[in-house]
Each structure stands twice: as structure tokens, then as C-alpha cells.
N, C-alpha and C positions, 0 to 999 in steps of 0.2 A: 751418554747418547751414542748409540752404535754408529760405526762408520759405514760408508757406502758398500764396502766389500761384505761386511756382515749382513747388511740388508739384502744384498744380492744373494748371498748364500741362504739366508732365511726365506727369501721369496722363491727359491728353486722348486720346492715341492708344489707350491701354488701355480707357478708358471708351467711346471711340467704337467700338472693336471689340466690346465687350460690348453696347452699345446696338444695333449692327447685328445681332448674334446674337439679341437679344430680338425685334427687329422681324421678322427672318426666321422666327423661331419662331411669331410671331403671324399671319403671312400665311395666309389661308384661300383655298383654291381655290373656284371657283364651285360652287354647289349643283346638281350634275348631275341628281339625282333630281327636284328641284323644276322644273328646266328641262324635263326629259322630261315631267313631269306637265302643265306648261303647254302643251307642244307637243301632247300627246295631246288636251287639251281643245280646242286650236285645230283639230286634225284633225277632231274631231267637229263643229265649227261650220262647216267648209267645206262649201258646198253640194255635193250629190251629182253635179251636172253638171260639176264641175271635177275631172275624173278625173286629169289630168296633174299638177295642183297637189297633189292629195291623195297621189299616188304619190311625188312628189318630197319632200314633207314626211314621209311614212312612211319613205322611205329615209334621210332625215336622222335621224329618231328611232331607226331601227334601228342606224345608225352610232354614235350616242351611247350606246345600250344596250351595244353591243359594246365600246366604249371603256371604259365603266364596269365591265364584267365583266373585261376584261383588266387594268385598273388595280387591281381588287380582288385578282386573282391575283398581280400583281407585288408589291403591298403585302404579301400573305401570304408570298411568297417572301423578301422583304427582312426581314420580321419574324422568320421562321424562321432566316435566316442570322445576324441580330443576336443572337437568343437562344442560338444554338448556339456563339457565339464564346466561346472559353475562354482566350484570350491565347496569344501565341506570341513568336517572336523579334522581331517588329516592336515590341512593347512595350519590349523591352530596348534596341533601337536608338533609339527615341524617348527613352527615359530617358538613354542615353549622350549623345545630341545635346543634350538640354536641359541636362545637366550641363556639357558642353563649351561651350555658348553662355553659360552663367552664368559660367564661368571666363573666357571671352573678354570678357564684359561687365565683369567685375571690372577688367580691364586698360584699359578705356576711361576717358577723362578723367572724374574724379569731379565736375568743375565743370559738366557738362551739366545742364540743368534737369530732364531726365527720368531721370537716372541712377539715383537711389535708388528711384523708383517701379518702373522696369523691373527693377532688381535684385531687389526684393522679389517682383515678379510672376514672375520667372524661378525664384526659389527655390520659390515655391508650385507652379509648373508642374513643376519637377524632383521635388518631393515627390509630387505626384499621379502623375506618370509612374513614379516608383519604386514606389509602392503597386501600380499595375497590373502592373508588371514582376515585382515580388516575388510577387504573387498568382499570376501565371502560372507562375513558377518553382516555387513551392510545390505547385501543382496537378500540374505535371509530375513533381516528385519523389515526390509521393504516388502518382501513377499508376505510376511506375516501381517503387516499393517494393511496392505491392499486386500488381503483375504478378509479381514474384518470389515472393510468398507463395502464389500460386495454382498455380505450377508444381511 
């Protein structure tokens, strides 16, 4: 039975991946609306005799506004695609790959420091993938059965 130190060392890659995910989720892009407001305020403060500078700053502000609008449209499209996802054959493939990797990992030397932690993580991943795959299969079966009822 491995000691606590060996378990901690074995869990390091999994914990590192989890921490990277948390950090990536907390990264915030710059506040474009605030930057645009500051630029508009700066535009008003530029003396009227500096026409070229005002025009260049106005062009920069217009580009930022266009980027903000297109980012909003892309975000809406991605959100609609994510909400419309109902599961399909890829969930089954991910489930099968997770199960196969768990079987392969079982045949790896059990004396490795991260063997137990990784095996437990793979079981959890396999169960989660199985839930998604099962949900998609059930939805497909229900759709198929209800389609037969309407005809």
C-alpha cells in the first residue's frame, strides 16, 4: 500500500491539470467597454485643431466597437451550439476510449507512484463519459420510439 507522500506525488499531474483548468477559467479578457469609454473621453479632450489625431483615434474606437459587436455575435453562436448539443456517437467513442485506457492502465506496473491515483481518476472519467453516452443513447431511443408513434 503506497504511503501518503507517494499518493501526493502521484496525484501531482492530475492536480496540476485541475489547477490549470481553474486558472484558465478565471482569466478575464480586458474590459473593452471601459476602454472604449476612456477613448471617447480622450477624443473629446483632444483640441479641435488636431483633426488628423482625432480621426485616427475615432477610427481606432470604431474598430474596437466593431470587434465588440462581432465578439458578441460569435459568443451567441457558440452558446446556441452548446445549448443545442444533445449527445451523439462521439460520446460513445469517448466512453470506449476511457474504458480501454483504464484497462491498459490496469496492466501497467502497480509499483508506479501515480498508478493508484491515475486508476481512480480513469474510473471517474469512464463513469462520467458513460453517463453522457448513456444519456445520448436514451435520448436517441426515445426519439426513435416517439417517431414511430406519430406515424
